[in-house]
C-alpha positions as CSV (number, residue, x, y, z in Angstrom):
1,M,91.2,93.3,65.2
2,Q,91.1,96.9,66.7
3,S,94.2,99.0,66.9
4,L,96.0,99.3,70.2
5,E,95.1,102.1,72.5
6,L,96.5,103.6,75.7
7,I,94.4,101.3,77.9
8,D,96.0,98.3,76.2
9,F,99.5,99.5,77.1
10,I,98.4,100.1,80.7
11,L,97.0,96.5,80.8
12,F,100.2,95.1,79.3
13,L,102.3,97.1,81.8
14,G,100.0,95.7,84.6
15,I,100.6,92.2,83.4
16,S,104.4,92.5,83.3
17,Q,104.5,94.2,86.7
18,G,102.2,91.5,88.2
19,I,104.6,88.7,87.0
20,F,107.5,90.7,88.3
21,L,105.9,91.1,91.7
22,A,104.8,87.5,92.0
23,I,108.4,86.4,91.5
24,T,110.1,89.1,93.6
25,I,107.9,88.6,96.6
26,Q,109.1,85.0,96.9
27,F,112.6,86.3,97.7
28,I,111.5,88.5,100.7
29,R,112.9,87.0,103.9
30,N,110.5,87.7,106.7
31,K,107.9,86.1,109.0
32,N,105.2,86.7,106.4
33,K,106.5,84.1,103.9
34,P,103.4,81.8,104.1
35,A,101.2,84.8,103.4
36,N,103.5,86.1,100.6
37,Q,103.4,82.7,98.9
38,L,99.6,83.1,98.7
39,L,100.0,86.7,97.6
40,S,102.1,85.5,94.6
41,I,99.2,83.2,93.6
42,I,96.7,86.1,93.8
43,L,99.0,88.2,91.7
44,V,99.2,85.5,89.0
45,L,95.4,85.3,89.1
46,S,95.2,89.1,88.6
47,V,97.5,88.7,85.6
48,L,95.2,86.1,84.2
49,M,92.2,88.3,84.7
50,L,93.9,91.2,82.9
51,F,95.0,88.9,80.1
52,G,91.4,87.7,79.8
53,R,90.2,91.4,79.5
54,I,92.7,92.1,76.7
55,I,91.6,89.0,74.8
56,F,88.0,89.9,75.2
57,F,88.3,93.4,74.0
58,R,91.2,93.2,71.4
59,F,91.6,89.7,70.1
60,L,88.1,88.3,70.4
61,T,87.2,85.4,68.2
62,L,84.6,82.7,69.0
63,R,87.4,80.4,70.3
64,M,89.0,83.1,72.4
65,F,85.6,83.9,73.8
66,Q,85.3,80.3,75.0
67,W,88.7,80.5,76.6
68,S,87.9,83.8,78.3
69,I,85.0,82.1,80.0
70,L,87.5,79.7,81.6
71,I,89.7,82.5,82.7
72,D,86.7,84.1,84.4
73,A,86.8,81.3,87.0
74,V,89.3,83.6,88.7
75,I,86.4,85.7,90.1
76,F,85.5,82.8,92.4
77,L,89.1,82.5,93.7
78,F,89.8,86.1,94.7
79,G,87.5,86.1,97.7
80,P,88.6,82.9,99.4
81,L,92.3,83.5,98.7
82,C,92.3,87.1,99.9
83,Y,90.7,85.9,103.1
84,V,93.3,83.2,103.6
85,Y,96.0,85.7,102.8
86,F,94.9,88.1,105.5
87,R,94.5,85.3,108.1
88,R,98.1,84.2,107.4
89,L,99.4,87.8,107.3
90,A,97.8,89.1,110.5
91,F,97.3,86.3,113.0
92,S,100.0,84.4,114.8
93,E,98.3,80.9,114.9
94,N,97.3,81.0,111.2
95,N,100.7,80.6,109.4
96,N,99.4,77.7,107.3
97,F,95.7,78.5,107.5
98,K,93.6,76.9,104.7
99,L,89.9,77.0,103.8
100,S,87.9,73.8,103.4
101,W,87.3,72.6,99.8
102,I,83.7,73.6,100.2
103,H,84.7,77.2,99.7
104,Y,86.0,76.3,96.2
105,I,82.8,74.6,95.0
106,P,81.7,77.7,92.9
107,V,85.1,77.7,91.0
108,I,84.8,73.9,90.4
109,I,81.3,74.4,88.9
110,H,82.5,77.2,86.8
111,I,85.4,75.2,85.4
112,L,83.2,72.3,84.6
113,F,80.8,74.7,82.7
114,S,83.8,76.2,80.9
115,F,85.0,72.7,79.8
116,Y,81.5,72.2,78.4
117,V,81.7,75.5,76.5
118,L,85.2,74.6,75.2
119,S,83.9,71.2,74.0
120,L,81.5,72.9,71.6
121,G,82.6,73.6,68.0
122,A,82.7,77.1,66.7
123,E,79.5,76.8,64.6
124,E,77.5,75.1,67.4
125,F,78.8,77.7,70.0
126,S,77.8,80.5,67.6
127,E,74.3,79.1,67.2
128,K,73.8,78.8,70.9
129,L,75.0,82.4,71.4
130,S,72.6,83.7,68.8
131,A,69.7,81.7,70.4
132,R,70.6,83.3,73.8
133,F,71.3,79.8,75.2
134,F,74.0,81.1,77.5
135,S,72.1,84.2,78.8
136,M,70.9,82.5,82.0
137,P,74.3,80.7,82.8
138,F,76.1,84.0,82.3
139,L,73.6,85.8,84.5
140,V,74.0,83.2,87.2
141,I,77.8,83.2,87.0
142,E,78.0,87.0,87.4
143,G,75.4,87.1,90.2
144,A,77.2,84.2,92.0
145,G,80.5,86.1,91.6
146,I,79.0,89.2,93.2
147,I,77.6,87.2,96.1
148,S,80.8,85.3,96.6
149,N,83.2,88.3,96.6
150,F,80.9,90.4,98.7
151,Y,80.7,87.6,101.3
152,Y,84.5,87.3,101.6
153,W,84.8,91.1,101.6
154,I,82.6,91.2,104.7
155,L,84.7,88.4,106.3
156,N,87.9,90.4,105.6
157,V,86.4,93.6,107.1
158,R,85.5,91.6,110.2
159,L,89.0,90.2,110.4
160,L,90.5,93.7,110.0
161,K,88.3,95.0,112.9
162,M,89.4,92.1,115.1
163,Y,93.0,92.8,114.3
164,T,92.9,96.5,115.0
165,K,91.1,95.9,118.3
166,E,93.7,93.3,119.4
167,E,96.6,95.4,118.0
168,K,96.0,98.0,120.8
169,N,96.4,95.3,123.4
170,T,99.7,94.1,121.9
171,I,101.8,96.9,120.4
172,S,102.3,100.6,121.3
173,Y,102.6,102.0,117.8
174,K,100.7,102.3,114.5
175,Q,101.6,100.2,111.5
176,S,101.3,101.8,108.1
177,L,100.4,98.4,106.6
178,V,97.3,98.3,108.7
179,S,96.2,101.7,107.4
180,F,96.9,100.5,103.8
181,L,94.8,97.3,104.4
182,K,91.9,99.5,105.6
183,F,92.3,101.6,102.4
184,F,92.4,98.5,100.3
185,Q,89.2,97.1,101.8
186,I,87.4,100.4,101.4
187,S,88.5,100.5,97.7
188,V,87.5,96.9,97.0
189,G,84.2,97.7,98.7
190,V,83.6,100.6,96.4
191,F,84.5,98.4,93.3
192,L,82.0,95.8,94.5
193,A,79.3,98.4,95.1
194,L,79.8,99.7,91.6
195,W,79.6,96.2,90.2
196,I,76.4,95.5,92.1
197,T,74.9,98.8,90.9
198,S,75.9,98.1,87.3
199,F,74.6,94.5,87.4
200,T,71.3,95.5,88.9
201,I,70.6,98.4,86.5
202,S,71.7,96.4,83.4
203,R,69.6,93.4,84.3
204,L,66.5,95.1,85.6
205,F,66.4,98.1,83.3
206,S,68.7,97.0,80.4
207,Y,70.7,100.2,80.9
208,S,74.5,100.4,80.7
209,I,76.5,102.8,83.0
210,G,79.3,103.8,80.7
211,F,82.6,102.3,81.8
212,I,81.2,100.8,85.0
213,D,80.6,97.1,84.3
214,Y,82.0,93.6,85.0
215,N,85.1,94.1,82.9
216,S,86.1,97.5,84.2
217,V,85.6,96.5,87.8
218,W,87.8,93.4,87.6
219,G,90.4,95.3,85.6
220,A,90.5,97.9,88.5
221,I,90.6,95.2,91.2
222,S,93.4,93.3,89.4
223,L,95.5,96.5,89.1
224,F,94.8,97.4,92.6
225,I,96.1,94.0,93.9
226,F,99.4,94.9,92.3
227,V,99.6,97.9,94.7
228,V,99.3,95.3,97.5
229,G,102.3,93.5,96.0
230,Y,104.3,96.7,95.9
231,Y,103.4,97.5,99.5
232,S,104.5,94.1,100.5
233,L,107.9,94.8,99.1
234,K,108.0,98.2,101.0
235,E,106.4,97.0,104.3
236,P,107.3,93.3,104.4
237,E,106.4,92.6,108.0
238,L,103.1,93.0,109.9
239,F,103.1,92.3,113.7
240,R,100.9,89.3,114.2
241,V,98.4,89.1,117.0
242,S,96.4,86.2,118.4
243,L,93.0,85.5,116.9
244,K,92.0,83.4,119.8
245,R,91.1,85.6,122.8
246,E,91.0,84.1,126.3
247,K,87.5,84.1,127.9
248,T,86.8,87.0,130.2
249,E,87.5,85.9,133.7
250,T,85.0,87.0,136.4
251,Q,87.4,86.4,139.2
252,Q,90.8,88.0,139.9
253,R,93.4,86.4,137.7
254,L,96.4,87.4,139.8
255,P,96.9,87.4,143.6
256,Q,97.2,90.8,145.3
257,S,100.9,90.2,145.9
258,Q,101.5,89.8,142.2
259,I,99.4,92.9,141.4
260,T,101.5,94.9,143.9
261,F,104.7,93.6,142.3
262,L,103.6,94.5,138.8
263,E,102.5,98.0,140.0
264,K,105.9,98.6,141.6
265,E,107.9,97.2,138.6
266,M,105.8,99.0,136.0
267,K,106.5,102.3,137.9
268,R,110.2,101.6,137.9
269,L,110.3,100.7,134.2
270,I,108.4,103.9,133.4
271,E,110.1,106.4,135.7
272,E,113.7,105.0,135.8
273,E,114.2,103.1,132.5
274,K,111.6,105.1,130.5
275,I,110.9,102.0,128.5
276,F,108.1,103.8,126.7
277,L,110.8,105.7,124.7
278,K,111.3,102.6,122.6
279,P,109.1,103.4,119.4
280,N,108.4,99.8,118.6
281,L,107.6,98.6,122.1
282,T,105.3,95.5,122.3
283,L,103.4,93.8,125.1
284,R,105.9,90.9,124.8
285,D,108.8,93.2,125.4
286,L,107.3,94.6,128.5
287,S,106.2,91.2,129.8
288,E,109.7,89.9,129.4
289,K,111.1,92.8,131.5
290,L,108.5,92.1,134.2
291,E,109.1,88.3,134.0
292,T,105.4,87.5,133.5
293,S,103.2,86.3,130.7
294,T,101.6,88.5,128.1
295,H,98.2,87.3,129.3
296,N,98.9,88.3,132.9
297,L,100.1,91.7,131.8
298,S,97.2,92.3,129.4
299,W,94.8,91.3,132.3
300,Y,96.5,93.7,134.6
301,L,96.3,96.6,132.1
302,N,92.7,96.0,131.2
303,T,91.4,95.3,134.7
304,I,93.6,97.2,137.1
305,S,94.8,100.1,135.0
306,K,91.6,100.2,133.0
307,S,93.5,100.7,129.8
308,N,94.8,98.8,126.8
309,F,98.5,98.5,126.1
310,Y,98.6,101.1,123.3
311,D,96.9,103.9,125.3
312,Y,98.8,103.0,128.5
313,V,102.2,103.5,126.8
314,N,101.2,106.5,124.8
315,H,100.0,108.2,128.0
316,Y,103.5,108.3,129.3
317,R,104.9,109.4,125.9
318,V,102.6,112.4,125.9
319,K,103.7,113.2,129.5
320,E,107.3,113.0,128.3
321,F,106.5,115.4,125.4
322,L,104.8,117.8,127.8
323,I,108.0,117.9,130.0
324,K,110.0,118.8,126.9
325,I,107.6,121.6,126.2
326,E,107.8,122.9,129.8
327,N,111.5,122.9,129.4
328,G,111.3,125.1,126.3
329,E,112.7,122.5,123.9
330,H,110.1,123.4,121.3
331,H,112.0,126.7,120.8
332,R,115.0,124.7,119.5
333,H,113.3,121.7,117.9
334,T,110.2,120.9,115.9
335,I,107.1,119.5,117.5
336,L,107.5,116.3,115.4
337,A,111.2,115.9,116.5
338,L,110.2,116.1,120.2
339,A,107.3,113.6,119.6
340,M,109.8,111.2,118.1
341,E,112.2,111.7,121.1
342,A,109.2,110.9,123.4
343,G,108.8,107.5,121.7
344,F,106.2,108.0,119.0
345,N,106.9,106.5,115.6
346,S,104.7,108.8,113.5
347,K,103.1,112.2,113.4
348,S,99.5,110.8,113.1
349,T,99.9,108.5,116.1
350,F,101.3,111.4,118.2
351,N,98.5,113.8,117.2
352,K,95.8,111.2,118.0
353,A,97.3,110.2,121.3
354,F,97.9,113.9,122.3
355,K,94.3,114.9,121.5
356,L,93.0,111.9,123.4
357,E,95.1,112.8,126.4
358,M,94.9,116.6,126.4
359,K,91.6,117.2,124.5
360,D,93.5,119.6,122.2
361,T,96.0,119.6,119.4
362,P,99.8,120.0,120.2
363,S,100.0,123.3,118.3
364,N,96.9,124.8,120.1
365,Y,98.3,123.6,123.4
366,I,101.6,125.4,122.9
367,K,99.8,128.6,121.7
368,R,97.6,128.6,124.9
369,L,100.7,127.9,127.0
370,K,102.4,131.0,125.5
371,V,99.3,133.2,126.2
372,A,99.2,131.9,129.8
């Protein structure tokens, strides 16, 4: 057995943290409980994958090798479970969403193959290894693992795009968890691209790319999933949106009298109550104030105002910020402080909304104002 190195302690630390997170997440009281229950399972699978890597590199015997093949069944579970996790996390009607058993056929086949391998004695298993009997099954398993994970990664990217599009019709602020999920998907995409590259080059040209291989990729993905767990502790709630969009209506949804009423009441809420100053304002909040449905209000904003909810609210927040600048408040307060007073919940959201509205950055706008 080889002596322990730094990487071993990192992996052992990852395993202990994964177990800690899987348990801790269960005690978070929020609306994401069904999603977090699944996240705990994914974290446990990550622990198993890291444990399998330690066995393979540091404690490898023929019998341990056979058991590590069984542990590798995890690669066929990550994709489906991560997809289900995101459906439960982000969409209101998917609290208890589950995939059909058909999606788990690859893992079932892998487990059956693993039982066959485990049924072999040490001597017989060694002979088959020497005769390259398992070369083709291992090739198929790794290739199928790549295809499976890449397929569910594409599905998750599509879900994320759908969520971010619908988010703008529902809430008036940016959620840091959404930015993190984008970063997570990009990172996993990079890992999968490296895995595909390594697999292709090694199989076609029998060339190894240093530390980029099956084991390093799955070690990185497993550790990265722990980051998701930590983020779930820090940002436990994600505002859910509806996955099912109403069909676009060709005729007018509301009578003219109702449209006139909404215009009048919207103007009152904006000018008198300044409802846009609420940083976490949602479409539901506004619809309750107007005593109408979210679908009616969304139709009004998209069709009559030619805007989504996010841009509509931030338009008035920018106007409020400009009033503060005209009053000279930027001489006594920072730009960020004024933006927060105008209803924005983050610097990045403010900068993006301001540039969209004014075609300039806040600092440049103030400089030009001074010159004028």
